[in-house]
VMD Tcl script that draws the C-alpha trace (Angstrom):
set ca {
  {-83.94 -131.41 107.92}
  {-85.14 -128.30 109.66}
  {-84.81 -130.63 112.86}
  {-81.55 -131.98 112.13}
  {-80.03 -128.42 111.49}
  {-81.43 -127.47 114.90}
  {-79.81 -130.14 116.51}
  {-76.27 -129.66 115.04}
  {-76.65 -125.96 116.00}
  {-75.76 -126.34 119.98}
  {-72.68 -129.37 119.13}
  {-71.45 -126.81 116.66}
  {-71.39 -124.03 119.37}
  {-69.80 -126.12 121.95}
  {-66.80 -127.27 119.35}
  {-66.41 -123.53 118.80}
  {-66.29 -123.02 122.37}
  {-64.05 -125.96 123.15}
  {-61.62 -124.74 120.14}
  {-61.32 -121.52 121.89}
  {-60.52 -122.73 125.06}
  {-57.88 -124.84 123.85}
  {-56.33 -122.07 122.00}
  {-56.50 -120.02 125.01}
  {-54.84 -122.84 127.07}
  {-52.08 -123.15 124.47}
  {-51.33 -119.39 124.63}
  {-51.29 -119.59 128.54}
  {-49.00 -122.88 128.91}
  {-46.68 -122.85 125.46}
  {-43.12 -122.42 126.20}
  {-43.21 -119.52 123.42}
  {-45.39 -117.56 125.42}
  {-42.68 -115.84 127.14}
  {-40.59 -115.42 124.26}
  {-43.34 -113.60 122.42}
  {-44.25 -111.05 125.27}
  {-40.59 -110.48 125.79}
  {-39.60 -110.03 122.40}
  {-36.92 -112.79 123.23}
  {-34.89 -115.41 120.94}
  {-35.27 -118.86 122.27}
  {-32.23 -121.38 122.77}
  {-32.43 -125.28 123.66}
  {-31.84 -125.93 127.24}
  {-29.86 -128.44 128.70}
  {-28.61 -129.38 132.42}
  {-25.65 -129.97 134.04}
  {-25.84 -130.63 137.63}
  {-29.32 -129.65 137.46}
  {-28.07 -126.27 136.43}
  {-29.51 -124.45 133.09}
  {-27.22 -124.43 130.26}
  {-27.36 -122.83 126.75}
  {-25.02 -122.97 123.49}
  {-23.64 -119.65 122.87}
  {-20.71 -118.04 121.29}
  {-18.08 -116.34 123.09}
  {-14.91 -114.75 121.39}
  {-16.08 -116.70 118.13}
  {-15.77 -119.87 119.75}
  {-19.00 -122.31 120.58}
  {-19.66 -122.19 124.35}
  {-21.68 -124.44 126.75}
  {-22.74 -121.57 129.19}
  {-24.33 -121.88 132.34}
  {-27.04 -119.28 133.25}
  {-26.24 -118.74 137.15}
  {-27.90 -116.13 138.92}
  {-26.28 -116.98 142.00}
  {-22.87 -115.95 140.66}
  {-22.22 -112.02 140.31}
  {-19.33 -112.07 138.17}
  {-19.12 -114.19 134.91}
  {-16.23 -116.40 134.19}
  {-14.51 -118.45 131.54}
  {-12.89 -122.01 132.06}
  {-9.18 -121.23 132.12}
  {-7.16 -123.04 129.35}
  {-4.34 -123.63 131.51}
  {-3.27 -123.12 134.99}
  {-1.06 -120.01 134.34}
  {-4.23 -118.49 132.99}
  {-6.09 -118.94 135.99}
  {-7.43 -115.44 137.86}
  {-7.12 -113.34 134.42}
  {-9.60 -110.90 133.35}
  {-10.47 -111.20 129.72}
  {-12.96 -109.25 127.63}
  {-14.72 -110.96 124.76}
  {-17.95 -110.34 122.55}
  {-20.56 -113.01 122.82}
  {-23.64 -113.98 120.82}
  {-26.18 -112.44 123.69}
  {-27.74 -109.66 122.96}
  {-25.37 -107.46 125.07}
  {-23.44 -104.42 123.38}
  {-19.87 -104.57 122.95}
  {-17.61 -107.10 124.75}
  {-18.06 -108.63 128.11}
  {-15.63 -109.09 130.82}
  {-15.01 -112.74 132.21}
  {-12.39 -114.20 135.03}
  {-10.92 -117.34 134.05}
  {-11.27 -119.82 136.69}
  {-11.59 -123.76 136.98}
  {-15.10 -124.86 136.00}
  {-16.46 -128.34 135.51}
  {-15.40 -129.60 132.25}
  {-18.90 -129.73 130.73}
  {-19.24 -125.90 131.48}
  {-17.05 -123.41 129.28}
  {-18.74 -120.54 130.60}
  {-20.52 -119.06 133.57}
  {-22.96 -116.18 132.91}
  {-23.52 -114.07 136.05}
  {-25.69 -111.26 137.24}
  {-22.94 -108.68 136.03}
  {-24.29 -109.90 132.44}
  {-27.63 -111.40 133.51}
  {-28.79 -108.29 135.17}
  {-29.05 -106.32 131.77}
  {-31.07 -109.32 129.91}
  {-34.55 -110.70 130.00}
  {-34.49 -114.50 130.44}
  {-37.23 -116.99 130.63}
  {-36.76 -120.50 131.49}
  {-38.85 -123.50 131.44}
  {-37.96 -127.15 131.47}
  {-36.60 -127.06 128.02}
  {-36.25 -123.55 126.58}
  {-34.20 -120.58 127.26}
  {-35.69 -117.30 125.85}
  {-33.58 -114.18 126.13}
  {-34.10 -110.50 125.10}
  {-32.46 -107.30 125.60}
  {-35.89 -105.94 126.29}
  {-38.24 -105.84 129.20}
  {-41.36 -107.92 129.08}
  {-45.10 -106.42 128.21}
  {-46.34 -106.56 131.83}
  {-50.09 -106.01 131.07}
  {-49.79 -109.01 128.57}
  {-47.59 -111.06 131.21}
  {-50.38 -110.79 133.89}
  {-53.03 -111.91 131.15}
  {-50.99 -114.75 130.54}
  {-51.04 -115.86 134.04}
  {-47.77 -114.84 135.15}
  {-47.30 -113.59 138.79}
  {-44.88 -110.62 139.49}
  {-42.18 -110.55 142.42}
  {-41.01 -107.20 143.04}
  {-36.99 -107.00 142.99}
  {-36.38 -103.71 144.17}
  {-33.45 -103.71 146.59}
  {-32.28 -106.93 145.27}
  {-31.91 -107.31 141.42}
  {-31.46 -104.66 138.83}
  {-29.32 -103.50 136.10}
  {-27.79 -100.70 138.25}
  {-25.91 -101.58 141.45}
  {-26.96 -98.32 142.87}
  {-30.73 -99.95 143.05}
  {-29.63 -103.11 145.10}
  {-28.89 -102.69 148.71}
  {-25.60 -102.26 149.91}
  {-25.20 -105.20 151.99}
  {-26.72 -107.50 149.19}
  {-25.56 -108.90 146.07}
  {-27.25 -108.42 142.82}
  {-29.11 -111.43 143.12}
  {-32.94 -112.33 142.24}
  {-35.39 -113.51 144.94}
  {-38.42 -115.03 145.73}
  {-39.99 -114.54 149.68}
  {-41.01 -117.48 151.83}
  {-42.17 -118.39 155.18}
  {-42.28 -121.38 157.57}
  {-45.06 -120.71 160.06}
  {-44.61 -117.03 161.11}
  {-41.02 -117.10 160.19}
  {-40.53 -114.88 157.33}
  {-37.40 -113.99 154.80}
  {-36.19 -113.61 151.24}
  {-34.68 -116.48 149.32}
  {-32.03 -115.93 146.54}
  {-32.93 -118.06 143.19}
  {-29.40 -119.64 142.69}
  {-29.76 -121.37 139.55}
  {-26.17 -122.54 139.74}
  {-26.69 -124.38 143.00}
  {-26.79 -128.06 142.34}
  {-28.98 -129.49 145.16}
  {-29.20 -133.15 143.60}
  {-27.97 -134.53 146.70}
  {-30.76 -132.98 148.85}
  {-33.23 -132.26 146.40}
  {-35.56 -128.96 147.23}
  {-32.60 -127.64 149.51}
  {-32.95 -124.33 151.16}
  {-29.69 -122.91 152.49}
  {-30.61 -120.53 155.54}
  {-28.31 -118.30 157.49}
  {-28.09 -118.40 161.52}
  {-30.35 -115.74 161.75}
  {-33.18 -117.05 159.89}
  {-32.20 -120.51 161.76}
  {-32.89 -118.57 165.15}
  {-36.05 -116.97 163.66}
  {-37.42 -120.49 163.01}
  {-36.61 -121.80 166.86}
  {-37.74 -118.58 167.92}
  {-41.18 -118.86 166.49}
  {-41.33 -122.83 167.58}
  {-40.35 -124.54 164.40}
  {-40.03 -128.24 164.91}
  {-36.84 -129.19 163.06}
  {-35.01 -132.84 162.48}
  {-31.64 -133.32 162.24}
  {-31.25 -135.40 159.34}
  {-27.21 -135.29 158.94}
  {-24.33 -133.18 157.40}
  {-23.41 -132.13 154.01}
  {-19.45 -131.22 152.91}
  {-19.68 -128.09 150.93}
  {-16.57 -126.32 149.05}
  {-16.50 -122.81 149.40}
  {-13.83 -120.00 149.01}
  {-12.64 -121.00 152.56}
  {-12.25 -124.46 151.87}
  {-14.70 -127.32 152.82}
  {-17.53 -126.89 155.29}
  {-19.55 -129.16 156.99}
  {-23.08 -127.85 157.39}
  {-26.08 -129.60 159.41}
  {-29.27 -130.46 157.29}
  {-32.69 -130.73 158.79}
  {-36.44 -131.36 157.70}
  {-39.46 -130.02 159.03}
  {-43.32 -131.11 158.62}
  {-44.03 -127.43 158.29}
  {-44.93 -126.52 154.64}
  {-42.36 -123.88 153.10}
  {-44.54 -121.05 151.55}
  {-43.36 -119.25 148.66}
  {-44.65 -115.71 148.28}
  {-44.50 -112.37 146.62}
  {-43.09 -109.46 148.49}
  {-46.40 -108.58 150.06}
  {-46.87 -112.25 151.47}
  {-49.55 -113.63 148.83}
  {-48.76 -117.25 148.35}
  {-47.95 -118.40 145.40}
  {-47.05 -122.12 145.72}
  {-45.34 -124.28 148.63}
  {-43.31 -127.43 149.14}
  {-43.98 -130.01 151.71}
  {-40.88 -131.83 151.09}
  {-37.20 -129.92 151.43}
  {-34.26 -129.81 153.69}
  {-32.88 -126.94 155.42}
  {-29.12 -126.48 155.35}
  {-27.58 -123.85 157.87}
  {-24.74 -121.73 156.57}
  {-22.39 -120.99 158.86}
  {-20.76 -117.32 158.63}
  {-17.28 -117.54 156.80}
  {-15.13 -114.94 154.54}
  {-17.04 -115.50 151.51}
  {-20.27 -113.28 152.00}
  {-23.13 -114.32 150.90}
  {-26.24 -114.90 152.94}
  {-24.21 -116.32 155.61}
  {-22.92 -113.00 156.25}
  {-26.06 -111.27 156.77}
  {-27.18 -110.28 160.28}
  {-30.79 -110.54 159.42}
  {-32.75 -113.55 158.53}
  {-31.80 -114.87 154.59}
  {-32.02 -117.67 152.41}
  {-31.04 -119.42 149.24}
  {-33.08 -121.79 146.82}
  {-31.41 -124.76 145.17}
  {-31.98 -124.96 141.24}
  {-34.61 -128.03 141.80}
  {-37.00 -125.45 143.02}
  {-37.45 -124.29 139.73}
  {-39.59 -127.43 138.92}
  {-42.01 -126.16 141.15}
  {-42.57 -123.40 138.33}
  {-43.71 -123.78 134.67}
  {-41.82 -120.86 133.60}
  {-39.59 -118.24 135.35}
  {-38.72 -114.90 133.88}
  {-36.18 -113.11 135.28}
  {-36.90 -108.95 133.91}
  {-34.41 -106.67 135.74}
  {-35.47 -103.52 133.75}
  {-38.81 -103.83 134.80}
  {-37.73 -104.61 138.41}
  {-39.43 -108.26 138.36}
  {-39.26 -111.72 138.32}
  {-42.30 -113.39 136.99}
  {-43.56 -116.79 137.83}
  {-45.96 -119.28 136.50}
  {-47.11 -122.07 138.20}
  {-48.12 -125.59 136.50}
}
mol new
graphics top color blue
foreach p $ca { graphics top sphere $p radius 0.5 }
foreach p [lrange $ca 0 end-1] q [lrange $ca 1 end] { graphics top cylinder $p $q radius 0.2 }
display resetview
């Protein structure tokens, strides 16, 4: 029996190691990880037009709310045409103090409210494919790194205080990217439905010129009609064989996309990246599929991203 015991010793050791590895993998990949590290409450996530929605209460009434990091003002669907353009205050079930301000407007019938960065800049929000985790506290930075999350510095772009955002930029979170030698920042617009051209990257004219100056090969694929505050615009759509590399603020590569479309936004009266005189871009919501989890952590000045 001594020989049999000796034989079992090593398989048992291997099984223990495999169990520990499995537990570590579970910790590093479960949707609950970000909720635990950020002391957050979880919500089932649904999608309408690709945009993330959660069910909350607003003014004591259940509401399907879009989490829109591309919008800087929160809004409610107007109940009647006479209510359009009104500012109303209401308490929500989100972890925010007191009442929040909403602009009444027309929205998709499936969306009762749009939660913009005027509110989201005071919340920590983690998103994966099926779950949102929301907290009023910042994440535990050291433990986030240990769990495999990569931080992207938001200084000058996204903050609870507007004074910490560059005066010529909206308070919207960003990643950084490059195509060849042409680099810029790109807003993460979770309300930008890019189902027509998945992995749509809107760029302003300054970044388009930078791409051309660096020798980028762009192929025109057609045009897309877009409704803006100034009416409908016809924007050119381009493809490229160059990888679209997503990086942190230092230029360190995080991930890349090989299939994507570039949509050039002309300058208009609606502000946004089109009004920027330096290169700027904006990601469609489908880019979130490149990430296992993304965590917006404005109190810490970070966006945390974890790749599959």
